[in-house]
C-alpha positions, -999 to +999 in steps of 0.1 A: +246-250-187+269-275-172+282-298-199+303-324-182+276-350-185+297-378-199+318-382-168+287-378-147+270-406-166+301-428-162+302-421-124+265-429-121+269-462-139+284-474-106+275-452-078+247-471-061+266-483-031+253-517-019+264-514+017+247-494+043+280-481+056+305-488+029+330-463+017+334-446+050+297-443+055+292-428+020+257-442+018+242-413+037+208-429+031+189-398+033+215-372+029+227-355-002+251-383-014+229-413-010+204-408-038+217-407-073+202-404-107+212-427-134+202-432-170+178-461-169+196-481-196+228-477-176+209-489-146+198-520-164+233-528-176+257-511-151+287-529-164+285-517-200+299-482-197+328-493-176+338-525-193+338-511-228+359-481-217+391-498-227+394-514-261+416-542-248+391-553-221+382-585-240+418-594-246+427-589-210+398-610-199+408-638-223+444-637-210+430-642-175+407-670-184+432-698-182+440-691-146+403-689-137+396-723-154+424-740-136+413-726-103+376-737-107+380-770-123+391-787-091+359-783-071+360-783-033+398-785-030+406-750-020+399-735-054+392-697-054+358-683-058+358-662-090+333-633-092+325-614-124+328-577-119+329-545-140+358-521-144+376-510-113+390-475-108+413-488-081+398-465-054+396-495-029+400-475+003+369-473+024+375-435+026+376-428-011+358-456-031+329-441-050+317-468-074+298-499-066+326-521-080+354-505-059+330-506-030+326-544-034+364-547-030+364-524+000+336-544+017+357-576+014+384-561+035+367-536+059+345-537+089+317-512+096+309-500+131+274-513+128+259-539+105+225-544+090+199-572+087+180-584+056+156-554+058+184-529+060+178-521+096+207-515+119+219-541+144+223-521+176+233-551+197+260-566+176+282-580+204+257-605+217+238-606+184+202-601+175+178-628+161+153-615+136+126-631+115+125-628+077+103-647+053+094-672+080+130-679+090+151-668+120+185-653+115+211-642+140+231-611+132+263-601+149+285-571+146+316-554+162+297-530+184+266-521+204+249-488+201+225-471+227+206-441+214+193-416+240+170-388+231+174-361+257+147-337+269+165-307+254+163-322+219+199-334+217+207-370+210+235-392+222+249-423+205+269-445+229+291-471+212+307-501+228+332-522+209+341-558+213+375-561+229+388-591+209+389-578+173+421-575+154+428-562+119+440-587+093+476-579+102+471-589+138+470-554+153+442-549+179+411-528+169+402-502+195+380-471+198+410-450+188+407-465+153+370-455+152+378-420+163+406-417+138+382-429+110+356-403+120+381-375+120+393-384+085+358-381+070+352-349+091+385-333+080+381-299+061+401-313+032+382-346+029+369-350-006+355-385-006+319-394-009+311-399+028+287-372+042+296-378+079+305-341+083+269-331+074+256-347+106+245-324+134+273-335+156+281-310+184+311-289+174+314-302+139+309-268+123+334-251+146+360-278+138+356-275+100+355-237+096+384-214+091+402-233+063+402-239+026+422-261+003+453-248-014+436-255-048+406-234-040+427-205-026+449-204-057+420-205-081+401-178-062+432-156-061+440-160-098+472-158-118+479-122-111+475-124-073+499-104-052+487-114-017+507-143-004+492-147+030+482-183+025+507-196+000+540-185-014+547-168-047+566-199-058+536-221-051+514-198-072+539-197-101+543-235-100+505-240-100+496-217-129+527-223-150+532-260-146+509-281-125+475-267-135+482-267-173+494-303-171+463-314-152+441-295-175+457-312-205+452-346-190+416-338-181+408-328-217+427-357-232+409-381-209+376-369-224+390-373-259+402-408-251+369-417-237+352-407-269+376-428-289+373-459-267+335-458-267+329-452-303+316-416-298+326-404-333+313-374-351+293-380-383+315-354-399+346-373-411+369-343-407+358-335-372+361-372-363+398-372-373+407-346-346+404-359-310+397-326-294+372-314-320+355-348-319+353-347-281+339-312-281+313-321-307+303-352-287+301-332-255+277-307-270+302-279-272+293-265-306+277-274-339+293-292-368+289-286-405+314-294-433+345-299-412+337-267-392+331-267-355+314-236-342+316-234-304+290-218-281+313-188-275+313-180-312+347-195-319+349-213-352+374-242-358+378-252-395+393-287-390+391-294-427+410-262-433+437-270-408+425-250-378+417-274-350+407-266-314+434-269-287+432-282-252+428-246-240+400-240-265+380-269-251+388-260-215+377-224-221+343-237-234+339-259-203+346-230-179+323-207-199+295-234-195+300-231-157+297-193-159+334-188-155+336-207-122+368-228-125+361-246-092+327-257-103+341-269-136+367-290-118+343-303-091+349-340-089+313-348-080+301-332-112+329-342-135+340-377-125+378-376-121+382-339-123+413-317-125+418-318-087+422-356-089+450-351-114+470-327-091+493-337-063+480-340-027+495-307-019+466-289-036+440-310-017+454-301+017+435-275+038+452-243+049+441-224+079+424-191+070+407-183+102+399-196+137+386-231+142+381-255+171+409-280+177+385-310+181+349-320+176+334-317+210+306-341+202+330-370+196+339-382+231+361-411+240+349-428+272+372-458+273+395-480+253+365-496+236+338-471+241+327-436+229+297-413+227+287-391+198+266-361+208+243-345+183+226-311+186+192-324+173+174-355+163+180-366+127+163-399+119+188-405+090+218-402+112+220-438+123+229-447+087+256-421+083+272-424+117+286-459+116+319-454+097+341-481+084+366-489+111+400-482+094+433-490+111+450-459+126+484-476+124+480-482+086+461-453+072+474-428+097+503-423+121+501-435+156+528-410+166+503-383+157+474-397+178+470-381+212+433-378+220+438-357+251+458-332+232+435-330+201+457-350+177+439-377+158+464-396+137+472-371+110+478-334+107+445-316+104+440-306+068+465-330+054+452-365+043+481-373+020+491-403+041+455-416+041+452-411+003+485-429-003+468-462+007+438-458-016+448-487-039+459-510-011+431-514+015+436-531+048+410-537+075+393-561+098+370-576+072+368-613+063+394-611+035+428-597+029+435-577-003+466-591-020+468-574-054+451-560-085+466-574-116+455-580-152+420-567-143+417-592-114+415-584-077+430-612-055+420-619-019+429-645+007+410-653+038+416-632+069+425-658+095+421-632+122+385-624+113+366-618+145+337-642+135+361-669+124+382-675+092+361-677+060+356-712+046+366-701+011+403-693+014+408-675-019+385-651-039+391-634-072+371-605-087+375-606-124+365-578-148+340-594-172+318-579-199+281-578-190+272-600-219+298-626-210+288-631-174+262-658-179+282-678-205+312-676-182+292-693-154+283-722-177+318-725-191+334-726-156+354-694-157+332-676-132+314-689-101+293-658-093+280-629-114+254-602-115+240-599-150+212-575-160+179-591-151+160-584-183+137-608-201+163-621-226+189-628-199+165-648-178+154-668-209+191-675-216+197-687-180+166-710-181+177-724-215+211-734-201+195-754-173+183-788-183+150-783-164+143-750-182+141-731-149+161-702-135+177-726-110+190-759-123+220-781-129+241-753-145+230-721-129+213-711-097+195-677-097+186-653-070+163-623-079+157-595-054+141-561-059+166-534-068+169-505-043+157-480-069+130-476-095+125-463-131+104-432-137+095-406-163+101-371-150+090-336-159+106-303-150+076-283-136+091-250-147+092-262-183+059-280-185+034-255-170+007-230-178+014-193-173+041-184-147+030-206-118+042-242-120+022-251-089-012-238-102-041-262-107-038-255-145-001-264-146-007-296-127-036-305-150-013-301-180+012-325-165-016-349-154-029-350-190+005-362-203+011-384-173-023-402-177-015-413-212+020-424-203+009-443-173-017-464-190+009-481-212+032-491-183+018-527-177+022-540-212+056-523-219+073-533-187+061-569-190+074-570-226+108-557-216+114-574-183+089-602-180+089-614-144+120-594-136+101-562-129+067-549-120+049-516-123+049-493-093+025-465-084+045-443-060+079-427-065+097-449-041+114-483-043+093-513-031+124-523-010+117-494+014+096-499+045+079-466+037+066-478+003+028-479+002+014-514-003-015-525-025-032-538+006-032-504+022-067-488+023-056-455+007-034-471-020-041-457-055-029-466-090-010-436-103-029-413-127-060-435-128-086-408-120-101-382-142-103-344-138-132-349-114-115-375-093-135-404-108-119-437-117-109-438-154-109-476-157-133-503-148-129-540-142-130-561-174-117-534-197-095-545-226-061-528-231-075-509-261-105-497-240-081-485-213-060-466-239-092-449-252-104-441-217-070-426-208-071-404-238-105-390-230-094-383-194-064-365-208-087-343-229-104-333-196-072-324-180-061-304-211-094-284-209-088-277-172-053-265-181-068-240-205-063-256-238-089-250-265-106-283-275-127-287-306-142-319-319-120-339-295-088-323-305-065-296-291-064-265-313-046-240-291-025-239-260-029-214-231-002-188-224+031-204-213+021-239-225+026-257-259+010-283-281+042-303-282+069-312-256+101-332-259+108-364-241+144-374-238+153-410-234+189-425-233+180-456-255+213-457-274+196-442-305+178-475-311+150-477-286+168-500-262+153-488-229+125-501-207+104-470-211+108-465-248+077-485-257+057-462-233+068-431-251+061-445-286+026-457-276+018-424-258+031-404-288+007-423-311-023-418-288-016-381-281-013-374-318-050-384-322-060-354-301-035-330-317-007-332-292+029-339-303+051-358-279+086-355-295+108-385-287+145-377-285+163-411-285+198-403-272+228-423-281+248-403-255+232-401-221+254-372-211+230-350-232+202-359-208+223-351-177+234-318-191+198-309-199+184-319-165+211-302-146+210-271-168+172-269-164+163-272-201+148-307-201+110-310-204+103-347-200+128-375-196+132-412-187+156-423-161+159-442-128+166-433-092+190-452-070+176-456-034+189-457+001+181-477+032+164-448+048+135-433+027+144-397+036+132-375+007+153-344+013+177-351-016+151-351-044+120-333-032+131-306-007+138-272-022+173-273-009+180-309-018+210-317-041+187-330-069+159-305-065+168-290-099+153-321-116+116-314-109+118-279-093+088-284-071+100-259-045+068-259-025+069-251+013+041-277+020+063-305+007+094-291+023+077-292+057+066-328+052+102-338+043+117-321+073+089-335+096+098-370+084+133-365+097+122-353+131+111-386+146+124-421+148+089-436+151+087-457+119+049-458+118+047-420+121+074-415+095+056-438+071+024-418+074+043-386+068+061-399+038+028-413+024+014-378+025+046-365+008+044-392-019+008-382-026+018-346-029+045-355-055+021-376-075-005-348-074+021-323-086+025-347-115+063-343-122+072-379-118+054-410-132+065-441-114+072-468-140+089-500-128+106-517-099+132-540-115+151-569-099+188-575-093+200-608-105+227-629-088+237-661-105+259-689-092+275-720-107+253-750-095+283-772-103+308-755-081+288-736-055+269-756-029+236-737-032+217-759-008+241-755+021+253-720+015+238-697+042+239-666+020+217-680-007+187-683+015+165-652+017+189-630-002+176-594-002+184-560-016+204-551+015+218-586+021+234-602-009+266-622-012+287-590-007+273-586+028+305-599+041+307-583+075+275-594+090+270-624+112+291-649+093+271-644+062+282-632+028+310-647+006+326-664+035+295-684+040+292-696+004+301-733+002+320-747-027+315-783-037 
């Protein structure tokens, strides 16, 4: 089982990228990187994990307050706009940012090839602009380019881009198609290890360009310490790596885990274990059991901390590698371990080395003029339009103009060596509305880009200040913040209303905007662990899961309302309501999830009380249990069929104290199911990494979490057998795979919606996912310092179009008005 869940949980606390094309196009929006799982409590308070990571966060924020107060007291006189943010990792480059907070910084300074409207649809005529209706209002959207998509008779597709010819970067250098091509080649490079999935697109020649190489790190690890073949690296490089660089990185990696435990209060209940940082970290990561000062690791190694024998860095590292079945590269994979060992090594090890033949260029990326190009794709992929528009990064800044010669297959850097690009990761520069000045004392400072192609922003200075989640709303009232995004739960909204003299969410102190979050909460089941016999797809196995799901589902309305109030609503399909593909209650075939009995008849009737609904759900569950093969006597389960059980565990990351929107659902369902002889075991986790280890390792039975969504509703990531998150539910059914692929094979939205509805019905029938809630994102503004009435951005804010939508049509932060 893979155990690096803590870093995974940290990464997921801020991976839902809010821009369609931010971070070098990292929001694949249908590809493997776009949809991420997150613990639901983390989703509800994304800032918590990050801002509490350092014990001096509060002190730093306090030291910065005086500057913020001075800046915002003088309203309307060029004062900076101060935005509350969570911890930054300083990966501000559009190529390498991978958290929502770093991406917010990147968005301020960069410019995507295409922009989006309020519904998340691409603007293909950005030069002249497009006018679109939303909520009864007309809005014009502009962008840096036009795009014409041509579907050819042979199945290939061409994307022809035309740039405006009057755009400059913030330093005054002109922006041309060479900058676009350079940016595309960076994210297509064999050594690229950022989050963009551009290289996965079916671009003609992409595979030929990327083959025949591997990183020095991978080659050294594959060869091992005793290697005698120095074809691809020297003996000195091998010696330096194994004797010096790798041990140092390994030590830093392990100590970072230990430091994380200390900073976040993850302390073993055993006092002796808690005193030793490595032993404490191992215990908190699940690498062994603890008893009386003795830590027994999974490998059988025993460390008697009380007796003076403590585990070393190497001991912990060996346990990690063993958990990855001895695969060192898997154990150091950044995507599975946050900042992994590779991130702690020099760029030399990230560079790609030629190991075979490869093409010198990507034939499908064709320059047709100084401000035009065509991208040729071998086949239609409906999700491609969201991955293709990279952030346009300046060749002269991130690359080397002397190394750019399109006609001779040189694209601004040496193929396989992105060290120059990486060196600018903490200092972004682009053609966006703002110029990055510095990051200091947990504040990012920006000034207006006077060269911005749509006109200089009205607000000349912006600050993004690290702020504790719980401090965001009070800071707006006190005047130290102008904008913030607190968690939209019931208590927060009540606090906001209480601070306004009118008792409303928008008043004299605070103005509030609530929009649906592009994601949803759910309760999941691993079909291989909750089944009858050996076939997870049998009618009996589905009946077992439907029995459990029916009792869970009936408690959704009351619990979600209690936790969120008006800030969330119950959903009935496993898809965010923000998606155009989401079924609507007005649709003729819309159904409430798990509301029919074993014979397909409605369980509930109009006028039923809540208690009557609970009783009806329980009786329906008995019918499903009987169909699954359970023995039922006098209304109770007395025996389970082969392969099934009378009890299953539900894991929920509720901080060990029930603080989670789905906790009430589990407790109510547990009480009901106990009446019929079924035990739903609730495991309230104080450490969400345990959940991620269990889901990834395939041991979880039932769990509570949330999915982050994407602009395109492509379902490949989660539901296709080869999707990156297919291990969660393990559906692995060819019928569903075919539907998912079919949904990618056309750009006709009406056809795709019908296909995806069929796929959603399939998932619900398979009963591995109970849709729970669609929560809202909350943006709050100082009514005293932000001119809410006249600020363009505060009208019809949407999931895809909030105040960080800085690059679209003169909207975003540059269109906020200060008083």
